[in-house]
VEXVEX-508981 format. One record per residue (C-alpha): chain; residue number from 0; residue in three letters; y, z, x. Coordinates in Angstrom, 3 decimals. Layout:
PT  chaine  num  residu         Y         Z         X
PT       A  NUM     ALA         Y         Z         X
...
END
This chain:
PT  chaine  num  residu         Y         Z         X
PT       A    0     UNK    98.295   106.411   112.383
PT       A    1     UNK   101.009   104.503   112.203
PT       A    2     UNK    99.285   101.678   110.929
PT       A    3     UNK    98.138   103.838   107.850
PT       A    4     UNK   100.936   104.801   107.050
PT       A    5     UNK   102.361   101.376   106.831
PT       A    6     UNK    99.818   100.440   104.557
PT       A    7     UNK   100.393   103.146   102.318
PT       A    8     UNK   103.769   102.645   102.398
PT       A    9     UNK   103.431    98.832   101.439
PT       A   10     UNK   100.967    99.531    98.941
PT       A   11     UNK    98.176    98.174   100.598
PT       A   12     UNK    96.443   101.649   100.613
PT       A   13     UNK    95.753   103.973    98.156
PT       A   14     UNK    94.432   106.837    99.250
PT       A   15     UNK    93.205   107.907    95.625
PT       A   16     UNK    91.301   104.891    95.523
PT       A   17     UNK    89.537   104.856    98.567
PT       A   18     UNK    89.065   108.552    99.836
PT       A   19     UNK    88.782   110.315    96.479
PT       A   20     UNK    86.136   109.894    94.209
PT       A   21     UNK    86.780   110.113    90.514
PT       A   22     UNK    84.286   113.108    89.000
PT       A   23     UNK    82.069   112.549    86.490
PT       A   24     UNK    83.739   115.589    84.817
PT       A   25     UNK    87.012   113.590    84.960
PT       A   26     UNK    86.362   110.360    83.613
PT       A   27     UNK    84.678   112.503    80.576
PT       A   28     UNK    88.238   113.797    80.211
PT       A   29     UNK    89.699   110.890    80.255
PT       A   30     UNK    87.280   109.186    77.630
PT       A   31     UNK    88.411   112.296    75.377
PT       A   32     UNK    91.837   111.657    75.849
PT       A   33     UNK    92.007   108.309    74.817
PT       A   34     UNK    89.469   109.124    71.716
PT       A   35     UNK    91.951   111.599    71.020
PT       A   36     UNK    95.053   109.318    71.428
PT       A   37     UNK    93.777   106.494    68.893
PT       A   38     UNK    92.672   109.419    66.559
PT       A   39     UNK    96.246   110.896    66.551
PT       A   40     UNK    98.001   107.438    66.456
PT       A   41     UNK    95.872   106.805    63.436
PT       A   42     UNK    97.352   109.304    61.209
PT       A   43     UNK   101.095   108.886    62.235
PT       A   44     UNK   103.765   107.320    60.746
PT       A   45     UNK   105.505   104.664    61.862
PT       A   46     UNK   108.416   106.727    63.107
PT       A   47     UNK   106.311   109.104    64.486
PT       A   48     UNK   104.217   106.746    66.503
PT       A   49     UNK   107.175   105.510    68.548
PT       A   50     UNK   108.240   109.389    68.897
PT       A   51     UNK   104.653   110.087    70.277
PT       A   52     UNK   104.881   106.843    72.520
PT       A   53     UNK   108.030   108.005    73.935
PT       A   54     UNK   106.199   111.877    74.576
PT       A   55     UNK   103.251   109.520    76.314
PT       A   56     UNK   105.504   107.506    78.727
PT       A   57     UNK   107.728   110.913    80.026
PT       A   58     UNK   104.286   112.664    80.562
PT       A   59     UNK   102.871   109.679    81.758
PT       A   60     UNK   105.866   109.301    84.621
PT       A   61     UNK   105.947   113.350    85.024
PT       A   62     UNK   102.158   113.238    86.139
PT       A   63     UNK   102.699   110.053    88.106
PT       A   64     UNK   105.583   111.831    90.048
PT       A   65     UNK   103.380   115.464    90.233
PT       A   66     UNK   100.935   112.909    92.276
PT       A   67     UNK   103.390   111.405    94.475
PT       A   68     UNK   104.883   115.287    95.414
PT       A   69     UNK   101.522   116.452    95.668
PT       A   70     UNK   100.306   113.663    97.875
PT       A   71     UNK   103.823   114.290   100.177
PT       A   72     UNK   103.110   118.236   100.202
PT       A   73     UNK    99.479   117.557   101.409
PT       A   74     UNK   100.471   114.972   103.926
PT       A   75     UNK   103.065   117.552   105.149
PT       A   76     UNK   100.498   120.321   105.256
PT       A   77     UNK    97.895   118.162   107.136
PT       A   78     UNK   100.758   117.215   110.112
PT       A   79     UNK   101.570   121.204   110.218
PT       A   80     UNK    98.103   121.302   110.710
PT       A   81     UNK    97.530   118.252   113.299
PT       A   82     UNK   100.436   120.398   114.894
PT       A   83     UNK    99.997   123.684   115.401
PT       A   84     UNK    95.976   122.283   116.669
PT       A   85     UNK    97.333   120.423   119.302
PT       A   86     UNK    99.423   123.132   120.118
PT       A   87     UNK    96.798   125.450   120.262
PT       A   88     UNK    94.903   123.092   122.283
PT       A   89     UNK    97.471   122.697   124.891
PT       A   90     UNK    97.647   126.601   125.522
PT       A   91     UNK    93.805   127.055   125.974
PT       A   92     UNK    94.192   124.222   128.307
PT       A   93     UNK    97.149   125.872   130.321
END
């Protein structure tokens, strides 16, 4: 387990890329978001485009932090489940 944690820490393993599959629904939604963003950018004047770009950057940063938090929370829950299962297994053996 320590080897896998080290791989995650050093960026050599991205669990979302290796263990999760992006659904067709997510791919379709990503394409729709991209098309809508491009359409909106064509309608905006330069000052509005710059504001929109700043907004998108903030949203992307928020999403990244949310994903990192969700990963950490999920990892912590997994460890708690493992600890509880291990504790129960020890009690059953006694």
